[in-house]
C-alpha positions as CSV (number, residue, x, y, z in Angstrom):
1,X,-43.9,-0.7,-3.4
2,X,-42.0,-2.0,-7.1
3,X,-45.4,-4.1,-7.7
4,X,-47.7,-0.9,-6.8
5,X,-46.0,1.1,-9.2
6,X,-46.5,-1.1,-12.2
7,X,-50.2,-1.5,-11.9
8,X,-50.4,2.1,-11.4
9,X,-48.6,2.5,-15.0
10,X,-50.9,0.7,-16.4
11,X,-53.2,3.0,-15.9
12,X,-51.4,6.0,-17.6
13,X,-53.4,5.5,-20.9
14,X,-56.7,6.8,-19.0
15,X,-55.5,10.4,-18.9
16,X,-54.6,11.1,-22.0
17,X,-54.8,14.9,-23.6
18,X,-54.0,17.7,-25.5
19,X,-51.5,15.8,-27.8
20,X,-50.5,17.9,-30.8
21,X,-50.1,16.2,-34.2
22,X,-48.0,16.8,-37.5
23,X,-49.5,16.6,-41.1
24,X,-50.5,12.9,-42.5
25,X,-50.7,11.6,-39.0
26,X,-54.9,11.3,-39.2
27,X,-55.3,7.6,-38.1
28,X,-52.9,8.5,-35.6
29,X,-54.9,11.5,-34.3
30,X,-58.0,9.6,-34.4
31,X,-56.9,6.9,-32.5
32,X,-55.8,9.3,-29.6
33,X,-58.7,11.2,-29.8
34,X,-60.9,8.4,-28.9
35,X,-58.6,7.8,-26.0
36,X,-58.8,11.7,-25.3
37,X,-62.6,12.3,-25.4
38,X,-63.1,8.9,-23.8
39,X,-61.7,9.9,-20.5
40,X,-63.2,13.0,-20.8
41,X,-66.3,10.6,-20.2
42,X,-65.3,8.3,-17.6
43,X,-66.8,9.1,-14.3
44,X,-65.6,5.7,-12.6
45,X,-64.3,2.0,-13.7
46,X,-64.4,-1.2,-12.6
47,X,-62.1,-4.0,-14.2
48,X,-61.2,-7.7,-14.3
49,X,-57.6,-7.7,-15.2
50,X,-54.8,-10.3,-16.0
51,X,-51.0,-9.6,-15.4
52,X,-47.7,-11.0,-16.4
53,X,-44.6,-9.7,-15.4
54,X,-41.2,-10.8,-17.2
55,X,-38.2,-10.5,-15.0
56,X,-35.7,-10.8,-17.7
57,X,-32.4,-11.0,-15.3
58,X,-33.8,-14.4,-14.2
59,X,-35.5,-15.3,-16.8
60,X,-38.7,-15.7,-15.1
61,X,-42.6,-14.8,-15.4
62,X,-44.7,-14.0,-12.2
63,X,-48.4,-13.8,-12.9
64,X,-51.5,-12.1,-10.5
65,X,-55.2,-11.5,-11.2
66,X,-57.8,-9.4,-9.9
67,X,-60.2,-6.6,-10.0
68,X,-59.5,-2.7,-10.3
69,X,-61.4,-0.1,-9.2
70,X,-61.0,3.8,-9.9
71,X,-63.7,6.9,-9.3
72,X,-62.6,10.3,-10.6
73,X,-64.2,12.8,-8.7
74,X,-66.0,16.3,-10.1
75,X,-63.5,17.8,-7.6
76,X,-60.1,16.5,-6.0
77,X,-57.7,13.8,-6.8
78,X,-58.7,9.7,-8.3
79,X,-59.3,7.3,-6.3
80,X,-58.6,3.8,-6.9
81,X,-58.2,0.1,-5.3
82,X,-56.8,-3.0,-6.9
83,X,-57.8,-6.2,-5.2
84,X,-55.3,-9.5,-6.1
85,X,-56.8,-12.8,-6.1
86,X,-53.7,-14.1,-7.1
87,X,-51.4,-13.2,-4.9
88,X,-53.7,-12.0,-2.1
89,X,-52.9,-8.5,-1.3
90,X,-55.0,-5.0,-2.3
91,X,-53.5,-1.4,-3.2
92,X,-56.2,0.9,-1.8
93,X,-56.2,5.1,-2.1
94,X,-58.5,7.5,-1.3
95,X,-56.8,10.5,-2.9
96,X,-54.5,11.2,-0.4
97,X,-53.3,7.9,1.5
98,X,-51.8,4.9,-0.2
99,X,-52.8,1.6,1.6
100,X,-50.6,-1.5,0.3
101,X,-52.2,-4.7,2.6
102,X,-50.6,-7.6,2.4
103,X,-52.4,-9.8,4.3
104,X,-50.1,-13.2,4.2
105,X,-47.2,-11.3,5.5
106,X,-49.7,-9.3,8.0
107,X,-48.4,-6.7,6.7
108,X,-49.7,-2.6,5.4
109,X,-48.0,-0.1,3.7
110,X,-49.2,3.6,4.4
111,X,-47.7,6.4,2.1
112,X,-48.6,10.0,1.2
113,X,-50.5,10.2,-2.5
114,X,-48.1,13.6,-3.1
115,X,-45.1,11.7,-1.5
116,X,-45.6,8.6,-4.3
117,X,-46.2,11.3,-7.0
118,X,-42.6,12.9,-6.3
119,X,-41.4,9.1,-6.1
120,X,-43.0,7.9,-9.5
121,X,-42.3,11.1,-11.3
122,X,-44.6,11.1,-14.9
123,X,-46.2,7.7,-14.6
124,X,-48.0,8.3,-10.9
125,X,-49.5,12.3,-12.5
126,X,-51.2,10.3,-15.3
127,X,-53.3,8.2,-12.5
128,X,-54.4,11.1,-10.6
129,X,-55.2,13.6,-13.6
130,X,-51.9,15.9,-12.9
131,X,-50.1,14.9,-16.4
132,X,-50.0,16.4,-19.5
133,X,-48.7,13.6,-22.4
134,X,-47.9,16.3,-24.9
135,X,-45.4,17.3,-22.8
136,X,-43.8,14.3,-21.4
137,X,-44.6,11.7,-24.3
138,X,-43.6,11.1,-27.4
139,X,-46.8,9.0,-29.0
140,X,-46.6,6.6,-32.4
141,X,-48.4,3.5,-33.8
142,X,-46.4,0.5,-32.3
143,X,-45.0,-1.9,-35.5
144,X,-47.3,-2.3,-37.9
145,X,-50.1,-0.3,-36.2
146,X,-52.6,-3.4,-35.8
147,X,-52.6,-6.6,-34.0
148,X,-53.9,-9.7,-35.5
149,X,-57.2,-8.4,-34.9
150,X,-57.5,-5.8,-36.2
151,X,-56.9,-3.5,-32.6
152,X,-54.8,-0.3,-32.6
153,X,-51.3,-0.8,-30.9
154,X,-49.9,2.6,-29.6
155,X,-46.1,3.1,-28.6
156,X,-45.9,6.0,-25.8
157,X,-42.2,6.8,-25.2
158,X,-41.1,9.2,-22.3
159,X,-39.6,12.4,-23.4
160,X,-37.1,13.0,-20.4
161,X,-35.0,10.3,-18.6
162,X,-35.3,8.6,-15.2
163,X,-38.8,7.8,-15.2
164,X,-40.1,5.0,-13.6
165,X,-40.9,3.0,-17.1
166,X,-38.9,2.6,-20.3
167,X,-42.4,2.6,-22.6
168,X,-45.6,1.9,-22.7
169,X,-47.5,0.3,-25.3
170,X,-51.9,0.3,-25.4
171,X,-53.7,-1.7,-27.8
172,X,-57.0,0.4,-28.4
173,X,-60.0,-1.3,-29.3
174,X,-60.8,-1.0,-32.9
175,X,-64.7,-0.9,-32.7
176,X,-64.1,2.2,-30.2
177,X,-62.3,4.1,-32.9
178,X,-64.6,3.2,-35.7
179,X,-67.3,4.7,-33.4
180,X,-65.0,8.0,-32.9
181,X,-64.8,8.2,-36.5
182,X,-68.8,7.7,-37.5
183,X,-70.0,10.3,-34.7
184,X,-67.1,12.8,-34.5
185,X,-66.9,12.2,-30.7
186,X,-65.9,8.8,-28.5
187,X,-68.8,6.8,-27.2
188,X,-66.7,4.2,-24.8
189,X,-65.2,6.1,-22.3
190,X,-62.5,3.1,-21.7
191,X,-60.9,1.8,-25.3
192,X,-58.1,-0.3,-24.0
193,X,-58.4,-3.7,-24.5
194,X,-54.7,-4.5,-23.1
195,X,-51.3,-2.6,-21.7
196,X,-47.4,-3.3,-21.8
197,X,-45.1,-1.5,-19.6
198,X,-41.3,-1.9,-19.8
199,X,-39.0,-0.3,-17.1
200,X,-35.8,0.2,-17.3
201,X,-34.3,-3.0,-16.7
202,X,-36.1,-4.4,-19.8
203,X,-38.6,-6.1,-17.5
204,X,-42.3,-6.3,-19.1
205,X,-45.1,-6.3,-17.5
206,X,-48.7,-7.3,-19.7
207,X,-51.9,-6.4,-18.3
208,X,-55.3,-7.5,-20.0
209,X,-58.6,-6.0,-19.2
210,X,-61.9,-7.7,-18.9
211,X,-65.3,-7.0,-17.9
212,X,-65.2,-3.7,-17.9
213,X,-67.8,-1.3,-16.5
214,X,-68.4,2.4,-16.6
215,X,-69.8,4.8,-14.9
216,X,-71.4,2.7,-12.4
217,X,-72.0,5.4,-9.7
218,X,-68.8,3.6,-7.3
219,X,-69.4,4.7,-3.8
220,X,-66.5,6.9,-2.3
221,X,-66.4,4.5,0.9
222,X,-65.0,1.9,-1.4
223,X,-61.9,3.4,-1.8
224,X,-60.9,3.9,2.2
225,X,-59.4,1.4,4.2
226,X,-59.1,-0.1,7.7
227,X,-56.5,-1.2,8.9
228,X,-56.9,-5.0,10.4
229,X,-55.8,-5.5,14.0
230,X,-52.7,-7.3,14.6
231,X,-51.1,-6.0,11.5
232,X,-47.6,-4.2,11.3
233,X,-48.0,-0.9,9.9
234,X,-45.3,0.4,7.8
235,X,-44.1,4.2,6.7
236,X,-41.6,6.0,4.9
């Protein structure tokens, strides 16, 4: 389930909420407020993604791409799915169960969401809206705080040890922050351009998002999964 965990971590940034700030952190406050307020507007999300994982111990890169979808019902846990075009696999959750389907292996791993939350710690909590960033993370600008295009770069570091990841870096669209400053409210429900997850072993997973569509009214049945015939079912 390691690949699943890495992907889930990439969506941690969706749920930033309630961070407190020191005096003089006006720019940082505006960037995070863009995320916070945007998330409150987010009901569902569809986006293409491309992924590159760098395994430091063996100096190897692994690449993947596909489409992700997420839905936040008014009541109940978030639902999500990742459809990989390369390598072929699916990760689907209806908010109660998670199915991790490997068609080439003719296997599907089935897990209870609550069990995964308990195993994944803080990271998975934010995907389903149960976390509290101000309690769990130290947030700061990464490096100079901007990339070459002027977008904002954030570092999120867990305050407690023993988490599923060491650090998460986010790239936040400068245009989204500018709209927040001009209007005093978020206008972009998903202002994240990319994310980078560092695990405890120093491995790095970078994900870029494209063709983002929000609040399109995704049907809940898209997050159900019917186990194909002849497939081995693996449960913890």
